[in-house]
N, C-alpha and C positions, 0 to 999 in steps of 0.2 A: 473401531470405527469401521468397519468391514461393512456396515452396509453403506455407506460415502464411497458409492466401490469408483474408483475411476478408471479403470482398467481400460490400457489402448489409448486413453484421453491424452492431448498434447497441451500442456500449458507456455507462455510466454510470459513469464516476472518481471519487472523492473526495478530495481532494489534489493535484489534477492539474496545477497551476499550482506545484507544489513542488520540493524539489533531486531526487528520485527520479522524482514526475507527470509533471514537463514530459517526459522520452524518453518514459514511458509513450504519455502520448498520441500525439507523433507517431510514435512505430513503429506503434502500432495503426493509427493513422490512414492510415499509408504501408502497409498491407496490406489497406486498403479499408473499413474500419469511420468508422461515422460516431461520433463521440466527445463524449459531453456530460458536461462539466468543471463538478462543481457544490461550488460555493465561495464565501467571503464578498465578497471582493474584485475586482471587474472590469479592478479598474485593472493590479491585478497577474495579472491572465489576458493581460489586452492588451499588457502588456510582455514577458511571460515568449513567445507566440504570435506575435508579431510579426511574424518572416518566415515564419512556417510559415504564416500565414492569409494572407499576400502571395502565396504559392506554391500557395494556393486548397485549403491542409490543409481538410478538414472535424470541423474543433472547434471544438468550439459552449460557449459559459457559459449556466450558470443558476445564479441566485443561490438559495444555502443555506446556513445553517448546518445541518449534518448532526448536529447532537447536539440538532435541537428538529425534536418529529415533525409538529406541521402542517404546515412549511416543507416537511419531508422529501416529505410527500404530494403537497404542491404541485407542488415539482420532478418525481417520480415520474412526476405526473401531464400536466407539462407533455411530457416525450420521449413518454407514450405516446400524445397526444393529435395531434404532430406524425408518430409513427415504428407507431404499434400494437404496439409490442412491442418486449421487451428480450432482448438475445443476452447480454449480456457484463456482469457488477458487478466495477468492482476496490476494493475496499475501500481505500483508503490515507492519508485523513487521517488527522491527529495532530496534537494543540499539541503540541509539544516545547518548546515555552520553559519551564515548569517545571522546578526543582530545586530537590530536599528532601532533606537529610541526616535517613536515616532515624530517628534518635533523638530529632528535633527535630519529626516534621512534625505538624500540626495535625488533627485531626480531619477538617474542612471542606475542607483543602487535600487529603487525604486520596481524599476523597470526588469532588471536584473534578478530580483526575487520572485516576482512574480512570474519569470519565465523559468529558474529552476524549480520553482511549484509546479506550474500547471501546462507548460508547453509539451512536454513529455508523453501526459497522459493524453491531451490532444492528436500528436501524433502518432504514438503506438495503436490508439484505435481508431484512426483513421485508417492507417494501414494493414490492421485487422480485419476491421470488420466487412472490407469485401470480401475477403476470402471465408468469413462466416455466412456473409450473405448466399453464396453460393451454396454452400450445402443447407440453407436455412437453419443453421443452428449455432450458438455460441454463449459462452457466459463472459461477461466484463465484469471485473471486481475492481472499483476502487478504492483505496483506500486515502481516507479522508484525514478528519481531525477531531476531537469533541470541540475544539474553537473554531471549526466551519459555522457551527450554530450558537454558540454561549461565546460573550467576552471574557477575557483574563477578567481577573479580581484582583488588582493591584495590590490589595492590602495582604494577602496571603503568601504572594513573592517577598515579602518581610524587604530588606533592607537592598537585596540581591541585585534588583535591575535585572532579571534573568525570563520576566514575562515573555509571553510571545511576540515574536514582532507584526508589526501591523499586515506586512505584506504578505507574509504564511497564514494570518489571518484570514484576510481576504481573499488567500489563493485558496485556500481548502473548502471555504463558504462557496466558491464558485465551482470548485469539484463535485460538491453534491448539487446544485443545479445545472452540471454538466451531466452527469449521472442520470437524473429525471430526464433531460431533452432527448435524450440519446433511449432512452427506455420509451421513452414516447414516440419516436419515429422507427424501432428498433422492431418492437414487438411482433409483427407483420412477419417478420423472418424469425421468428420464435427466438429471437437472441435477447439475452435476460441482461438487463443491468446495474446493478446495488453498488452502494457505497458501506465501507464499512469505517465506522470513526473510534481510534482508539482514544481512551482519557489517558490516566497518568501512567506512562512507561520508561521510565528513568534507563537510559542506556547502561548503566554502571549501579553499582550496588551503590546505593545512594546513603546507606549509612554511613559509607566511607569516603563519600566524596560530597554530601553536602551536609549542612549544619542541620544537626539534630531538632534545633527548634522550626525550622523549615519542613522537615521531613513530617512532624507531628500536625505542624497546621495543616498541612497537605491532606494527610488520612484524617484529621479532625470533621472533614467535610464529605468525607468516602462511606457509606452504609457500610460498606464492606471492611472498613478498618484497616485498609493497605492498598497498596501501590498493583498495579497491572503483572502479571506475569506474559511473555512473549505467546506464549502457546494457547494464552487465552483468546488471543487473536486470531492466531491460527485455522481452530477448531472452527470459527463461523464461517471464515473465509472457504475451507473445506466444505459447510454443508450449500455454501452460494454454489458451489462447482458442480453440485451432485445433483443428480434427478430430484432429489429428495426436496429442492428448491422449484419446479418445476414451473410452480404458478406465485411467484415472487419477483416482483421486478419495480424499478424505479425507487427502493426504499431507501433507507438511510440506518444501520443498524450502529446505534452506540455502544461501546463495550467499556466501561467506565467505573464498574461498581458500584453504580449508583451515583455520580455524582451530581449528573445532572435532572437528580430527581427533586433537589432542595430549592 
């Protein structure tokens, strides 16, 4: 990926030590970017990047709950004080632990779940954009979901009751529209804003943790006949972070093995 040169670029990423975030951090760093991982748990950060840090990859931890504005302001200023700029923002953090059946969800659960999905994206974008505007350049990449554009198919989840919760689906759809809005108003500053929407990327080895009939049902609906690998998301993000994407903004890249074409 040498043609995607990110040497001397400064990246902020939320959710950088998660299932999809870790390969994104590693690949951006490998291309030359200095990567600042905003998160709440330094132990998870060190555990995730133990090998990478030993090999002197430039991945740094900044403590921050991205749903809290004061913490976001403080964390962004830490990066600015050290680097004097922000080139790339990858919004990726989400609390995916919640699951509520649509008919039973309480109002406080609804509000809290939406906050966990979209508030960090808004706050980080808000406080990074002002610095990108000053240098009239920047990339914002929002990680959404296949279910930001499609509804879940209830019967494919069999009797597991593990379909995506309504607040996650609504929030991810909002992120896609949030991307288009920012792209529209920030184009004059050469700030490009795009979305990447992953399809089926289970967190663990699905063969061990899920029923085989569910795996078969899932893969039967994907033209490539398999679930995704996290590095297949990071490659798209590296492209959108690079100068090779200099005429692309406001777009939603669905990375799903072809699931959404049927």
